[in-house]
C-alpha positions in Angstrom: -166.5 95.2 41.5 -165.0 98.6 40.1 -162.9 98.7 37.1 -160.1 99.7 39.0 -160.5 96.7 41.5 -160.7 94.4 38.4 -157.5 95.8 37.3 -155.8 94.9 40.7 -157.3 91.3 40.4 -155.7 91.0 36.9 -152.4 92.7 38.0 -152.0 89.9 40.5 -152.6 86.9 38.1 -149.6 84.6 37.1 -149.3 82.2 34.4 -147.5 79.5 36.6 -147.0 76.5 35.8 -147.1 77.4 32.3 -144.1 79.4 30.9 -143.5 82.9 32.3 -141.7 85.6 30.7 -141.5 89.4 30.8 -143.6 89.6 27.5 -146.1 87.1 28.4 -148.8 88.2 30.7 -151.9 86.0 32.4 -154.8 88.3 30.9 -155.7 90.4 28.1 -158.1 93.2 27.1 -160.7 90.5 25.9 -161.0 89.1 29.5 -161.7 92.8 30.7 -164.3 93.5 27.8 -166.1 90.0 28.3 -166.7 90.8 31.9 -167.9 94.3 31.5 -170.2 93.1 28.6 -171.4 90.2 31.1 -172.2 93.0 33.8 -174.7 94.4 31.6 -176.4 91.3 30.7 -175.9 88.6 33.4 -178.6 88.5 36.1 -177.2 88.3 39.8 -177.4 84.8 41.0 -177.0 83.2 37.3 -175.4 79.9 36.3 -172.4 81.0 34.6 -170.2 78.6 32.6 -166.5 79.8 31.5 -164.9 78.2 28.4 -161.3 78.8 27.4 -160.2 80.8 30.4 -156.3 80.7 29.9 -155.3 81.4 33.5 -158.1 82.5 35.6 -158.9 85.9 34.7 -162.5 85.1 33.4 -163.5 82.9 36.1 -162.0 84.7 39.0 -163.2 87.9 37.5 -166.8 86.6 37.2 -166.7 85.5 40.9 -165.6 88.9 41.9 -167.8 91.2 39.4 -170.9 89.1 38.6 -172.4 87.9 41.8 -173.1 84.6 39.9 -175.1 81.8 41.4 -172.5 79.2 40.4 -169.4 79.3 38.2 -168.3 76.3 36.1 -165.2 76.1 33.9 -163.8 74.3 31.3 -160.1 74.8 30.2 -158.4 72.7 27.5 -155.0 72.8 28.9 -153.9 71.4 32.2 -151.6 74.2 32.7 -154.6 76.6 32.6 -156.5 74.5 35.2 -153.4 74.6 37.5 -152.9 78.2 36.9 -156.5 78.9 37.9 -156.3 77.1 41.2 -153.1 78.7 42.1 -154.3 82.3 41.3 -157.5 81.7 43.2 -155.4 80.9 46.2 -153.3 83.8 45.8 -156.2 86.1 45.3 -158.0 84.8 48.4 -154.8 85.3 50.3 -154.5 89.0 49.1 -158.0 89.9 49.9 -158.9 90.3 46.1 -161.3 87.5 45.9 -164.5 87.6 47.7 -165.9 84.7 49.8 -168.0 82.2 47.7 -171.9 82.7 48.3 -173.5 80.2 50.4 -174.0 77.0 48.7 -171.6 77.6 45.9 -169.4 74.6 45.3 -166.0 74.6 47.0 -163.9 74.2 43.6 -161.8 71.7 42.4 -158.8 71.7 44.7 -157.6 72.6 48.1 -161.0 73.9 49.2 -160.7 77.1 46.8 -164.1 78.7 46.9 -166.6 79.3 44.0 -165.9 77.3 40.7 -165.9 73.8 39.6 -163.7 72.6 36.7 -165.2 70.3 34.4 -164.8 68.7 30.7 -166.7 70.2 28.0 -170.3 68.5 28.0 -173.5 68.4 29.8 -172.3 68.5 33.3 -170.4 71.9 32.5 -173.4 73.5 30.8 -176.5 72.0 32.1 -178.8 75.1 33.1 -176.2 77.7 32.3 -177.8 80.9 31.7 -174.6 82.8 30.5 -171.3 81.3 28.7 -168.2 83.5 28.9 -165.8 82.2 25.9 -162.4 83.3 24.8 -162.7 82.6 21.3 -160.5 79.6 20.2 -157.8 79.7 17.5 -159.7 77.3 15.3 -163.1 77.1 13.6 -163.4 73.3 14.3 -162.9 74.1 18.1 -165.6 76.9 18.1 -168.0 74.6 16.4 -167.5 71.8 19.0 -168.0 74.3 21.7 -170.9 76.2 20.3 -172.6 72.9 19.3 -172.1 71.8 23.1 -173.5 75.2 24.5 -176.6 74.8 22.1 -177.1 71.2 23.0 -176.6 71.5 27.0 -177.1 75.1 28.2 -180.4 76.7 29.2 -182.9 77.5 26.4 -182.4 81.2 27.1 -178.6 81.2 27.5 -176.5 84.0 26.2 -173.1 83.1 24.7 -170.6 86.0 25.0 -167.8 85.1 22.7 -164.7 87.3 22.7 -161.3 87.7 21.0 -158.4 90.1 19.7 -159.9 91.6 16.6 -156.7 90.7 14.7 -157.6 87.0 15.5 -161.3 87.1 14.7 -162.9 86.5 11.1 -166.5 86.3 9.4 -166.0 82.6 9.5 -166.4 82.6 13.2 -169.9 84.2 12.8 -170.7 81.8 10.3 -169.9 79.0 12.7 -172.1 80.6 15.7 -175.1 81.0 13.2 -175.0 77.4 12.6 -176.0 76.8 16.2 -177.8 80.0 17.5 -180.6 82.1 15.7 -179.1 85.5 16.9 -175.6 86.3 16.4 -174.6 90.0 17.1 -171.0 91.4 16.9 -170.5 94.4 19.4 -168.4 97.3 18.7 -164.6 96.8 19.0 -162.6 98.3 22.1 -159.1 98.3 22.9 -158.6 95.9 19.7 -161.1 93.4 21.0 -164.4 92.4 20.1 -167.7 90.5 21.9 -170.1 88.6 20.0 -173.5 88.0 21.6 -175.2 84.6 20.4 -178.6 83.9 21.7 -181.6 81.3 20.6 -179.8 77.9 20.6 -180.9 75.9 17.5 -181.5 72.1 16.6 -180.0 70.3 19.7 -176.4 71.3 18.6 -175.4 67.6 17.9 -171.8 68.0 17.0 -169.9 65.2 15.2 -166.7 64.9 17.4 -164.2 63.5 17.1 -164.0 63.5 13.4 -162.3 60.4 12.2 -160.5 60.2 8.6 -158.3 57.7 7.1 -154.8 59.0 6.2 -153.9 56.7 3.1 -150.3 57.6 3.1 -149.9 56.1 6.6 -152.8 53.6 6.3 -154.0 55.0 9.6 -157.4 56.2 10.9 -156.9 59.8 12.9 -159.4 61.1 15.3 -159.5 64.8 16.0 -161.5 67.0 18.5 -162.0 70.5 17.4 -159.1 71.8 19.7 -156.3 69.6 18.6 -153.5 70.8 16.6 -153.6 69.9 12.6 -157.0 68.3 13.0 -157.0 65.0 11.1 -154.3 65.9 8.9 -150.5 64.8 9.1 -148.7 68.0 10.0 -145.4 68.4 8.0 -143.1 68.2 11.1 -144.6 65.0 12.1 -144.2 63.6 8.4 -140.5 64.4 8.5 -139.9 62.8 11.8 -141.9 59.6 10.6 -139.2 59.1 7.8 -136.8 58.3 10.6 -138.9 55.6 12.2 -136.9 52.8 10.8 -133.9 54.1 12.7 -135.4 54.4 16.0 -134.6 51.9 18.8 -136.8 49.3 20.0 -137.7 50.7 23.4 -139.3 49.0 26.5 -141.4 52.4 27.2 -141.6 54.9 24.5 -143.3 58.3 25.0 -145.1 60.5 22.3 -144.6 64.0 24.1 -147.1 66.5 23.0 -149.1 63.6 21.3 -151.7 65.8 19.6 -153.9 63.1 17.7 -151.5 60.5 18.6 -149.9 59.9 15.1 -146.4 59.1 16.4 -147.5 57.1 19.0 -149.7 54.8 16.9 -147.1 54.5 14.2 -144.4 53.6 16.7 -146.4 51.2 18.5 -147.1 49.4 15.0 -143.5 49.2 14.1 -142.5 47.8 17.7 -145.2 45.7 19.1 -143.2 44.8 22.2 -143.3 48.3 23.3 -145.3 49.9 26.1 -146.3 53.3 24.6 -147.6 56.5 26.3 -149.0 59.4 24.3 -149.3 62.6 26.8 -150.2 66.1 26.0 -151.3 69.1 28.1 -154.5 69.3 26.0 -157.7 67.5 27.0 -158.8 67.7 23.3 -155.6 66.1 22.3 -155.8 63.3 25.0 -159.2 62.3 23.9 -158.1 62.6 20.2 -155.1 60.4 20.7 -157.2 57.7 22.7 -159.8 57.6 19.7 -157.1 57.2 17.3 -155.8 54.4 19.4 -159.1 52.8 19.5 -159.8 53.5 15.7 -156.7 51.5 14.8 -157.0 48.6 17.2 -154.1 49.8 19.3 -156.0 50.8 22.7 -154.3 48.0 24.5 -150.9 49.1 23.5 -151.0 52.9 24.0 -151.7 54.5 27.5 -152.9 58.2 26.9 -152.3 60.8 29.8 -153.2 64.3 30.3 -149.9 65.6 32.0 -147.9 68.9 32.2 -144.1 68.2 31.0 -144.2 64.5 31.9 -144.7 65.4 35.6 -146.5 62.0 36.1 -143.5 59.8 34.9 -140.6 58.9 37.2 -137.0 60.2 36.5 -135.1 57.7 34.3 -138.3 55.4 33.6 -138.2 56.0 29.7 -136.1 54.6 26.9 -137.3 56.7 24.0 -139.1 60.1 23.7 -140.5 61.4 20.2 -140.9 64.9 20.4 -142.6 67.5 17.7 -142.7 70.7 20.0 -144.9 73.7 19.6 -143.0 77.1 18.7 -145.9 79.2 19.9 -147.1 80.1 23.4 -150.6 81.4 22.9 -150.9 83.5 20.0 -147.1 84.5 20.1 -143.8 82.8 18.8 -141.9 81.8 22.0 -139.4 79.0 22.3 -140.2 78.4 26.1 -142.9 75.5 25.6 -140.3 73.5 23.6 -137.5 74.1 26.1 -139.6 73.1 28.8 -140.5 69.9 27.1 -136.8 69.0 26.1 -135.9 69.6 29.9 -138.8 67.3 30.9 -137.5 64.6 28.5 -133.9 64.8 29.8 -135.5 63.9 33.2 -137.5 61.0 32.3 -135.1 59.2 30.0 -132.8 56.3 31.4 -129.1 56.5 30.7 -128.7 55.6 27.2 -132.3 56.5 26.4 -133.1 58.4 23.2 -134.9 61.5 22.4 -135.8 62.2 18.7 -136.9 65.8 18.1 -138.4 67.5 14.8 -138.2 71.3 15.2 -138.4 74.4 13.0 -134.8 75.2 11.7 -134.9 78.6 13.0 -135.2 77.6 16.7 -132.4 77.6 18.9 -133.0 74.1 20.4 -129.6 72.4 20.0 -127.8 73.8 23.0 -130.7 72.8 25.2 -130.7 69.4 23.7 -127.1 69.1 24.6 -127.6 70.6 28.0 -130.5 68.8 29.2 -130.4 65.4 27.5 -126.8 64.7 26.3 -125.0 64.4 22.9 -127.2 65.4 20.0 -126.6 64.5 16.4 -128.5 66.1 13.5 -130.1 63.2 11.5 -131.7 65.3 8.9 -132.6 68.6 7.5 -135.2 69.8 4.9 -135.9 73.4 3.9 -138.1 73.8 7.1 -137.1 71.3 9.7 -134.3 69.7 11.7 -134.5 66.1 13.1 -132.1 65.4 15.8 -131.2 62.3 18.0 -130.2 63.1 21.6 -128.8 60.4 23.8 -129.2 60.8 27.5 -125.9 60.8 29.5 -125.2 58.1 31.7 -124.6 60.5 34.8 -128.2 61.1 35.5 
């Protein structure tokens, strides 16, 4: 596919069901650079795996430009998975996505052709001759991915790892060098860079999830590489936990955006009679929260669910929501993700139900809490965070 046609494909991409805004787009220069680099390295008919595709630019661009034999894709966020499906349907309708080659899998939903969505692991990577990777934010996540590629992909695999130069570090090269015999950074273009890694080494065993004991909570915490804060207790969660004794005993409580599941585990301990749901957009977070529950003997008490903004839960079905929302969307500061979660909490809470929220003091969440949930009281402040209690109105 010509560069201008790839540009048409990118221009048609959207982020939905993730947050959409004029200053947020569904692709970046790294997607284009990775596809251009792959065009000179990936033979027609190759088995290609894509990891870290945010909204479908890499997967759909690979289908359009590389003539692959198969494309398998892993996205950590469920919003990314759904955006890829929606964008595939839209591009097909617009004639910007070619028909899948004969014998290529039908895809994961609604008959959309050309790709299969899979978890990180052997089914994703077995026989893969090329892997296209949008470099993750943390070295731990990169280590888990690189270990999996080295262990499961074809012996002659080429890993093309790309990122924005401002977000890349020499530490990333060092991580890749643990798993590949050849790591070659390429020249930067348009403030992005691709690193080529070849020669997988040592079976790439990987040791995830990592499990560590948090002495201050007397809690074992499990973390996969992509999960926020790893096995540490982030300072927002620490502050919210100081209010645990004041929280109501709920019939059904939800840890929304659960990460490693610390809030869910601590609430379940405090209230043995409650059914607790831990939910997150991230597959790595969901796996981590499940492992945390198991490590502390709480697996029968906590249900772990990968979901987007509580879409699987019925309106008015929950008595308590605990929320430590993110204040980033991708690499940028943006309140949209938190606002979406607040609105979701208001929908699932029963009349009289409570939402406990901790957030950075500079974020304008108070009006949204009042609007989407109900009367909101500030229960505590420290130099960095605010903790609020919102009570669901009885008018539904």
